[in-house]
DRENNUTI-697500 format. One record per atom (N, C-alpha, C): residue in one letter; y, z, x. Coordinates in steps of 0.001 Angstrom, whole numbers, plus 500000, padded with zeros to 6 digits. Layout:
! residues N
aYZX ...
//
This chain:
! residues 343
m363270705470071949 m362278706188070952 m361153706631072001 a360914708241071614 a360050708908072092 a359256709473071316 q357838709932071458 q356755710360070338 q357002712014071264 v356957712800070388 v356986714161070473 v355743715162070019 v355243715700070439 v354226716576069667 v354550717617068983 v354101718026068086 v354616718800066877 v353334719903066571 i353851721247066740 i352731722282066505 i352964722774065232 g351913722591064103 g351985722947062739 g351422724624062837 p351540725123061621 p350853726252061020 p349662726401061601 g348891727496062109 g347442727706062571 g347258726860063943 g348111726293064841 g348231725668066043 g347889724129065761 a347666723636064508 a347441722244064120 a348481721175064965 r348200720239065586 r348980719492066130 r349298717701065932 t350048717339065914 t350330715863065434 t351564715311066620 t351855714226066519 t352715713505067005 t353825712999066293 a354838712468066457 a355793711907065715 a356762711005066388 n357608709919066240 n358655709289067075 n360008710068066556 d360725710279067511 d361796710933067217 d363243710113066921 t363075708636066871 t363868707738066621 t363817707073065453 a364867706818064628 a364528705991063324 a364518704470063672 r363536703761063102 r363564702185063065 r364640701651062469 p364695700314063132 p365911699676062128 p365607699638060693 g366526699634060135 g366473699895058517 g366007701175057888 e365809702433058765 e365568703628058231 e366664704602058428 s366697705262057528 s367890706482057743 s367288707725058543 e366109708016058427 e365557709051059304 e364230708692060114 s364356709426061058 s363119709387061992 s361602709578061587 e360684709164061935 e359418709986061523 e359354711324061586 l360101711872062974 l359912713436063415 l360621714021062124 e362015713495061760 e362808714099060617 e361664714312059307 r361170713064058992 r360631712840057892 r359238714097057653 l358791714321059041 l357589715237059168 l357946716626059024 l358974717191059718 l359575718215059696 l360171718744058352 s360724717882057325 s360969717931055936 s359946717925054821 g358855717606055393 g357806717491054533 g357624716267053626 k358178715175054263 k358323713907053565 k357197712918053665 i356171713180054607 i355176712350055138 i353631712857054285 p353175712025053361 p352112712303052372 p350996712517053394 g350488713576053261 g349148714185053961 g349401714995055404 r350874715225055900 r351105715737056791 r352254716829056261 e352167717103054977 e353180718227054551 e353211719454055156 g351925719856055611 g351953721033056281 g352836721439057410 f353303720268057878 f354034720351059311 f355296720551058751 a355762720639057762 a357237720769057379 a357968722341057797 g358955722156058548 g359531723197059466 g358416723560060860 a357686722810061053 a356896723090062377 a357769722875063438 s357212723729064599 s358044723546065751 s357741722363066727 v358683722040067661 v358455720833068435 v357910721160069637 q356860720522070241 q356660721074071678 q357438720364072714 g357324719291072662 g357939718486073623 g357565716874073737 v358262716238074184 v358215714654074417 v356823714391075250 r356038713587074404 r354815713145074790 r355229711660075810 d355917711040075682 d355818709659076367 d356143710054077724 e355980709076078825 e356242709412079942 e357367708776080787 t358277709287081209 t359146708778082403 t358866708797083625 y358554707740084312 y358104707717085809 y358933707692086809 a359017708812087452 a359933708778088508 a359458710273089377 g359496709961090514 g358935711250091505 g357437711244092001 d356993712378092085 d355827712830092512 d354789712493091323 y353458712546091533 y352381712537090546 y352462711322089998 g352722710197090332 g352951708948089927 g353967709013089037 g354768709723089572 g356354709599089022 g356591710448087574 y356087711020087205 y356128711665085853 y356792713138086405 q357985713378085508 q358586714281085547 q358863714975084170 p358678716488083862 p358864716908082566 p360072716756081609 t360489716561080535 t361746716705079950 t362212717977079860 a363401718359079449 a363779719215079458 a363137720322078337 s362980719806077160 s361971720626076161 s360735721002076918 e359877720204077936 e358516720648078402 e358959721651079567 s360034721659080161 s360290722391081059 s360400723996080421 n361261723942079488 n361312725290078909 n360176726206078424 n358796725395078388 n357659726187078136 n357178726882079530 g357712726668080316 g357500727329081842 g356324726674082593 r355728725680081950 r354751724883082786 r355434723891083856 t354525724024084859 t354966723344085683 t353852722156086247 l354004720901086951 l352943720229087168 l351962720884088422 s352705721759089055 s351700722185090290 s350904723173089594 q351129723943088735 q350202724676087911 q349229723838087026 g349598722578086804 g348837721768085903 g347571721239086890 l348017720834088275 l347137720335088926 l346182721685089275 d346442722695089675 d345800723675090107 d344649724052088837 v345169723980087769 v344402724127086587 v343460722894086650 a343541721676086849 a342707720560086916 a341565720915087951 k342116721326088993 k341204721426090311 k340281722458089989 g340714723493089350 g339746724595088829 g338538724175088206 m339043723349087045 m338201722856086160 m337397721673086661 m337771720841087189 m336925719580087479 m337555719110088965 s337309719523090050 s337837719151091240 s337175717992091959 f336009717572091155 f335229716540091602 f335882714966090979 l336664715225090107 l337457714041089873 l338457713492090538 p338676712021090662 p339638711471091515 p340836711870091422 e341807711986092391 e343079712252092511 e343830711755091271 a343837710609091063 a344934709941090035 a344462710476088695 v343276710810088363 v343148711297087209 v343489712753087213 l343243713587088024 l343699715000088133 l345115715037087914 q345965714239088410 q347037714256088397 q347440714141086849 e346753713141085987 e346989712746084537 e346650713932084041 y345573714728084252 y345340716019083561 y346126716959083753 a347098717085084923 a348081718113085336 a349187717608084400 k349657716603084049 k350598716161083266 k350522716491081765 a349152716084081397 a348778716448080044 a348758717759079780 w348400718758080590 w348423720164080490 w350127720533080358 v350594720340081161 v352405720304081335 v352729720219079707 k352319719434079178 k352981719108077863 k352201719719076897 t350902719979076733 t350319720932075643 t350142722114075937 g349868722747077100 g349297723833077479 g347725724272077065 d347198723332076558 d345881723531075920 d344622722580076697 k343898723263077684 k342861722741078447 k342252721688077846 d341832721864076694 d340792720774075768 d341549719780075589 v342706719980074817 v343708718695074465 v344114717995075796 a344148718956076810 a344710717765077938 a343616717012078288 v342249717431078185 v341217716622078452 v341256715250077840 g341380715402076281 g341533714476075433 g342712713357075699 l343674713959076448 l344772712955076518 l344576712166077760 t343909713024078691 t343618712135080052 t342771711402080066 r341792711307078971 r340874710495078722 r341238708852078178 q342430708979077581 q343125707987077291 q344137707214078238 t344097707667079279 t345092707250080396 t344693706055081062 k345095705316081855 k344858704002082512 k343666704672083827 a344342705619084401 a343506706172085719 a342154706407085180 w342313707242084107 w340411707740083695 w339953706597083423 k340416705804082688 k339511704248082329 k339120703279083419 d340225703494084345 d339817702636085517 d338576703031086310 n338252704756085975 n337084705210086897 n336094705532086027 f336211705865084790 f335148706349083645 f335262705500082391 g335958704564082270 g336110703735080792 g334762703415080388 k333674702915081224 k332489702762080573 k331759703896079848 l332081704883080309 l331347706084079492 l331385706353078223 m332504705877077538 m333471706059076203 m332633704843075422 r331844705204074252 r331312704324073262 r332384703930072264 d332167703154071521 d333090702617070632 d333689703800069451 d332661704520069293 d333012705631068560 d334028706779069134 g334284706794070592 g334979707640070932 g334212708578071709 t333009708753071435 t332342709603072479 t331663709222073763 l331337710322074509 l330887709649075985 l329522709706076165 i328893708746076611 i327548708753076985 i327087709802077855 m327944710160078787 m327607711374079445 m328970712016079964 s328845713127080565 s330102713778081232 s330486713205082373 e331911713043082933 e332156712720084210 e331304713255085226 i330988714249085157 i330291714877086532 i328919714696086596 s328347714498085430 s327163713811085285 s326887712323085758 f327866711751085353 f328175710140085830 f328325710488087161 m329142710772087902 m329409711078089363 m328000711521089990 g327329712446089315 g326317712891090192 g325179711721090030 v324719711156089103 v324025709880089089 v324165708890090052 k325349708635090181 k326180707590091074 k325709708254092470 a325839709504092743 a325636709890093988 a324612709927094505 s323572710263093559 s321874710064093765 s321458708559094102 y322058707628093682 y322072706178093893 y322177706049095280 k323453706455095556 k323843706169096976 k323060706983098124 q322428707821097761 q321578708785098786 q320383708018098707 t319918707522097548 t318482706769097743 t318662705374098802 l319691704613098842 l319949703656099680 l320284704276101041 a321216705250101109 a321173705709102473 a319691706205103085 e318877706558102402 e317670706743102930 e316894705576103713 v317203704165102923 v316835702842103753 v317652702134104538 g318887703180105163 g319753702505106094 g321041701868105534 v321168701897104097 v322641701298103661 v323403702411103372 t324554702158104199 t325678703140104238 t326998702703103696 d327121700991103440 d328160700787102759 d328114700389101233 f328546701157100195 f328448700753098799 f329071699957098033 t330398699733098783 t331487698985098182 t331007698020097006 d330186697140097651 d329489696041096822 d328390696060095516 f328148697540095758 f327167698361094701 f327940699052093586 e329227699262094042 e329931700084092906 e329810699879091463 d329843698359091128 d329930697928089820 d328430698184088762 e327469697817090234 e326108697705089551 e325912699304089287 f326117700152090021 f325757701763090200 f326458702035088426 t327854701755088464 t328176702138087046 t327328701618086062 d327044700318085912 d326324699407084635 d325008700366084655 m324111700679085901 m323214701483085666 m323111702673085247 a324440703434085741 a324565704855084958 a324721704993083565 v325444704115083076 v325608703904081658 v324734703114080768 g323396702274081206 g322667701725080745 g323115700420080122 y323886699976080974 y324396698614080618 y324531698476079033 n325272699418078580 n325687699223077202 n324520699453076234 t323367699933076563 t322043699975075862 t321954701297075765 g322468702269076215 g322387703627076041 g321115704206076605 d320776703263077386 d319275703705078399 d319794703823079807 p320469704709080229 p320941704855081590 p319753704817082753 v319926704359083811 v319055704367084826 v319039705580085481 s317751706667085281 s318029708085086151 s317841707882087715 a318231708774088250 a317890708938089626 a316649708694090176 e315667708998089300 e314210709032089893 e313707707594089486 e314087706872088596 e313881705636088244 e314100704781089193 f315634705049089761 f316117704166090737 f315563704096092397 q315249705614092554 q314374705661093550 q313063705100093528 a312494704904092647 a311112704393092330 a311326702869092453 r312349702141091983 r312795700913092194 r313009700314093584 i313729701318094485 i314067701073095571 i312816701259096600 d312149702078096271 d310932702600097139 d310007701430097142 l309690700894095706 l308787699534095315 l309518698076096289 v310712698184096002 v311312696821096694 v311189697096098114 y311654698045098805 y311469698320100071 y310185698090100807 a309236698563100134 a307908698300100745 a307610696930100736 g308032696072099745 g307837694735099753 g308678693721100615 v309535694356100898 v310411693493102154 v310445694140103610 k310495695347103647 k310454696070104876 k309851695399106154 n308805694601106163 n308152693614107156 n308837692696107428 q309822692179106582 q310778691173106686 q311936691367107585 i312388692432107488 i313856692922108032 i313748692782109647 p312753693137110600 p313000693057111717 p313384691353112173 e312337690621111731 e312323689251111678 e313663688464111274 v314317688971110192 v315348688496109475 v316493688761110672 e316275690019110907 e317295690643111795 e317589689540113168 k316224689375113698 k316109688531115114 k316684687292114872 l316285686355113705 l316782685074113269 l318163684877113262 f318670686158112488 f320126686148112256 f320946686122113542 k320436687025114484 k321083687349115860 k321026686010116791 e319664685349116513 e319439683998117219 e320500683023116901 r320795682893115464 r321886681552114742 r322899681990115332 y323390682991114805 y324722683222115107 y325379684429115996 n324284684897116649 n324862685681117947 n325619686934117335 i325345687406116152 i325820688412115391 i324749689654115267 p325083690808115668 p323958691804115440 p324029692023114143 l322954692505113401 l322922692893111931 l322009694070111949 d322414695047111331 d321692696175111417 d320641696091110138 s319767696857110318 s318379696646109219 s318994696975107831 g320194698243107683 g320545698419106291 g321102697493105836 t322037696752106421 t322636695508106081 t321789694416105394 v320736694154106123 v319629693432105917 v319094693527104502 f318784694709104464 f318022695305103236 f318851695207102041 a320305695603102153 a321363695171101114 a321579694045100638 a321537693022101696 a321596691792101203 a320298691300100687 l319302691640100900 l317831691212100144 l318070691732098843 i318581692734098494 i318407693331096958 i319909693140096286 n320927692477097072 n322153692359096242 n322588691007096698 p322679690183095478 p323472688778096014 p324738688899096266 k325466689743095842 k326773689839096121 k327357690106097760 i326010691188098338 i326256691303099847 i325759689984100466 q324793689326099802 q324212688308100251 q325366687096100401 d325988686754099415 d326704686096099361 d327988685812100699 k328327687318100769 k329298687792101909 k328705687298103347 i327429687631103564 i327005687241104588 i326878685847104916 l327804685107105482 l327649683492105698 l327174682771104380 e327727683161103345 e327544682319102150 e325895682008101641 g325469683699101792 g323847683302101377 g322895682934102544 d323426682748103781 d322104682134104724 d321277683132104949 i321218684439104494 i320333685269105125 i319239685163104255 a319435684466103025 a318402684101102098 a317446682884102553 t318052682107103260 t317655681109103940 t316641681555105162 l317279682503105912 l316318683415107040 l315415684146106558 q315456684542105286 q314399685205104672 q313270684230104373 l313222683151104184 l312256682095104043 l311731681769105489 q312781681724106478 q312147681427107680 q311633682460108464 a311639683538107996 a311191684837108733 a309702684566108087 q309513684285106910 q308124684104106437 q307252683306107225 a307947682087107732 a307402681181108620 a306967681826109819 t308001682029110445 t308111682662112035 t307087683567112011 s307017684300111429 s306193685729111398 s304739685326111393 r304550684132110834 r302848683674110872 r302802682489111884 g303558682401112998 g303611681283114034 g304104680163113879 f304896679910112652 f305271678336112459 f306768678353112856 t307153677237113246 t308454677051113457 t309225676032112815 g310626676301112507 g311284674957111855 g312795675100111825 t313526673985111633 t314982674068111550 t315610674932110396 f316492675388110618 f317335676410109500 f317758675134108581 q317912673996108898 q318268673055107928 q317000672892106986 n315898672591107390 n314858672339106553 n314569673867105522 f314891674970106128 f314486676067105320 f315484676093104197 e316796675611104504 e317935675612103407 e317224674661102600 r316930673414102766 r316761672652101901 r315496673318100699 l314408674036101460 l313739674394100520 l314026675212099639 r314831676247100181 r315487677086099405 r316217676826098296 k317082675451098480 k317644674945097538 k317182674368096507 l315582673832096942 l314706673387096201 l314022674278095106 g314100675579095395 g313496676460094565 g312562677229095305 l312328677006096471 l311180678029097266 l311721679387097415 g310909680451096820 g311166681587096709 g310712682367097762 v310678683499098116 v310423684572099448 v308606684754099030 d308253685218097823 d306960685491097388 d306015683984097530 k306520682965097224 k305867681692097073 k305678681135098677 a306908681494099523 a307074681059100841 a305791681722101499 g305823683120101330 g305086684059101583 g303416683623101740 e303162683044100770 e301728682539100286 e301356681214100793 l302505680301101011 l302557679135101574 l302319679468103097 y302961680000103675 y302918680193105395 y301674681115105631 r301075681898104702 r299856682529104931 r298768681829104923 t298359680634104214 t297439679828104019 t297417678496104531 a298859678092105159 a298757676966105420 a297982676576106810 g298177677593107815 g296940677036108812 g295641676812108341 a295125677725107747 a293639677482107126 a293290676271106390 m294503675731105767 m294315674522104759 m294186673387105687 m295156673494106807 m295401672136107707 m294018672258108519 q293657673233108718 q292362673282109692 q291034672601108865 q290882672979107520 q290061672698106702 q290262671082106650 a291296670316106639 a291626669164106172 a291092668378107597 k291184668812108691 k290728668349109975 k289124668055109911 t288368668828109428 t286976668823109191 t286577667974108556 i287658667198107789 i286795666063106947 i287773664802107314 g288490664892108797 g288975663819109121 g290418663527108588 r291110664318107930 r292487664139107405 r293582665150108121 e294701664078108151 e295585664821108693 e296536665318107655 l296785666812107791 l297538667572106904 l298674668333107731 d300046667986107534 d300964668735108322 d301480669686107350 l302396670675108269 l303185671700107426 l304291671128106425 s305041670149106720 s305912669585105920 s305421669156104557 t304050668471104631 t303632668196103483 t303350669319102306 l302914670358102998 l302715671551102051 l303678672044101691 e304837672168102451 e305910672440101991 e306626671861100953 d306739670593100894 d307130669671100105 d306281669527098592 y305041670186099018 y303893670352097830 y304549671778097051 a304744672427097812 a305361673919097345 a306552673870096487 v307421672952096952 v308389672743095841 v308460671782094809 g307058671004094754 g307381670118093360 g307325668711094061 d307291668194094954 d307505666665095490 d306035666139095056 i306245665149094219 i304848664256093349 i304048663755094591 t304611663005095410 t304098662411096467 t302944663437097476 a303715664658097909 a302870665448098500 a301825666206097715 a302209666124096399 a301203667009095535 a299983666055095631 k300312664530095569 k298912663920095163 k298264663909096536 r298879663797097516 r298030663990098920 r297354665157099290 v297887666296098622 v297275667652099082 v296030667938097885 q296235666999096770 q295315667222095590 q294215666374096058 r294459665123096640 r293412664323097215 r292405664898098140 i293071665677099070 i292472666263100340 i291616667415099556 q292090668326098766 q291502669509097988 q290133668907097543 s290396667634096560 s289223666934096224 s287811666624097005 e288579666206098157 e287641665716099288 e286815666957099813 l287557667931100026 l286999669320100416 l286146669871099704 a286418669715098357 a285420670112097238 a284229669312097110 s284176668226097519 s283130667396097543 s282212667146098990 t282619667631099884 t281939667436101297 t280679668178101229 q280245669479100523 q279105670069100595 q277942669319099865 g277024668574100709 g276044667668100490 g276628666399099921 v277715665606100319 v278376664830099863 v277831664310098621 q278369665390097299 q277575665065096042 q277932663762095204 l279157663317095863 l279400662089095142 l279051660867095840 g278136660907096469 g277529659588097246 g278361658930098098 a279019659480098692 a280003659046099671 a279040659038101277 a279459658259101821 a278746657759103098 a279555658458104082 k278663659097105224 k279468659557106588 k279672658381107606 k280701658387108251 k280831657574109471 k281755658257110404 d281161658330111554 d281650658950112817 d282208660376112195 k281232661244111535 k281581662561111160 k282520662564109978 q282952661663109352 q284378661299108216 q283585661062106953 i283966661753106123 i283386661189104845 i284534660117104074 t283687659028104046 t284399657914103411 t283903657741101891 g284676656625101252 g284036656387100059 g284584657290098751 l285395658020099151 l285908658856097989 l287140658576097397 i288052659096097607 i289543658737096842 i290467658138098277 a290772657004097927 a291421656137099194 a292702656733098982 d293329656586100408 d294700656900100667 d295702655771099831 
//
């Protein structure tokens, strides 16, 4: 069974199967050409353009025109030239599908419509099509927006876009909301993120090399910081732990990778870690002024919600708040405050 293209009066087109189904005396094509199909009587006596279904063998994905198609004088080579003249920016597989469609129809616009029904087009541009068959944007606009995203990342050292392709596609079509992320909006987002993490990049690079003896360029570090898929590929997300460690080491604190991994898994994020290590030194020094020992591990545990650590930090904070004038009637002994909240 093959589906053929039929040209009616005024250039109207339709398709019909040329083989009768079991139990039928006439094929759909025979009934169409004899005016027996309701609503399509105008195709009675119309001309048959050629076979629409595809037999795969040979070049261009294996398509070869049937005899009826060859009689129209169009060739695949000509079709490919037409495709490249109209839309050279499209992937080769899509151009080939257009060439095949043009050979069949000889109509550039119809060939575009048929191409958009092919697997090659859907693999590359399927998310552009709405449920009603209209496009969110043209193929060239879609590819242009994605190219602008790549240029923006290239400016901050990211050169491998493999793991960004799906995200680029979703942003360009607006995550099915009809509100695409423009090139300007993406540029603003990346500038904001880069400004927030650029100072961490050298430290993360150094720690990664120290831990694994693997050089890691700054573009890869930034890509991993903003894309979990890349982060997961770099030793199963270890770069996220190194990012926490960088917050500590950049402020003079040391610790084991295992401890930072523990803190990360307990929910310590980069922003909170930055605040923790930025204020830790001053907090520990203040505790000493009232005779209290407060170590970094207690503050780290406090930051991830440990109850025991929280109670200790809160007691020390209460004592610090009470030291001025010894407002609660506590006694001084050997320059230490006593009589407040016992450990």
